[in-house]
N, C-alpha and C positions, 0 to 999 in steps of 0.2 A: 131426698136427693138420690139419684141413681149414679152408682159408680161403675165405670167400665171394668170388665174382667181383666185379670192380669194377662198380658200377652204371653203367648207360648215361647219358651226359650228356643234359641237357635239349636240346631243339631250339635254343634261343637260345644256349646255351653251345657246342654243336657248330658252329653257324653262325659264331659269333665266332672259335672256334679255327681253323676252315677259312679264314676271311677273313684272319686274322693270318698264317697259314702261307702263303697265296697272296700276301699283301703282301710278306712276307719273300722269297719266291721272285722276285717282280717286282723288288724292290730289288736282289737278287743279279744278276739278268739285266741290269738297268740298269747296274750297276757293271761287269759284264763287257763289255757293249756299249761303254760309255764308255772302258774300258781298251783294248779292241781298236781302237776308232776313234782314240784318242790314239796308239797305236803305229803305226797306218797313217799318220796325219797326220805323225808324225815321220819315217817311212821314205819317204813319197812327197813330203813337203814341201808338202802342200796344206792347205787349210782345211776339213777334213772334219768336225771337231768344233765344233758351235755350240751355243749355249744352247737353241735351238729343238730340236735333235736330242736333247739330254739331257732337256729338258722333255717332249717327246713320249714318249720312252721311259718316263720316270717316271710320266706320266699314264696310260700304257697299263697299267703295273703296278698303279697304284691302281684303275683301272677294272676290272682282273681281280679284284682283292680284293673290290670292291663286288659284282661279278657272282657271285662265289663265295658271298658272304654271302647274297645274295638267293636264290640257288638252294638253299642249305642250309635257309634259313628256309621256303621253299616245300615242299621235300621233307619237312621236319619236320611241316608241317601236313597234308600229303596222305598221309603214311605211306610215301612212296617212298624 
């Protein structure tokens, strides 16, 4: 029996999926950076981990997700 291929997602859905995937990746990297910084802080006895460091890393991940969403939306409208 032949099954039809999965239909292509709409540009809006594709952009949302890419943005969510990028956001999840950004959150994972933020968690890894936080964990590595915490281990370094414990080993070196310094104050390497601050709220500003974690906030900057989290905002970078969120900014990446927004940029991915915008790029996919533009590619969907231009056919790229």
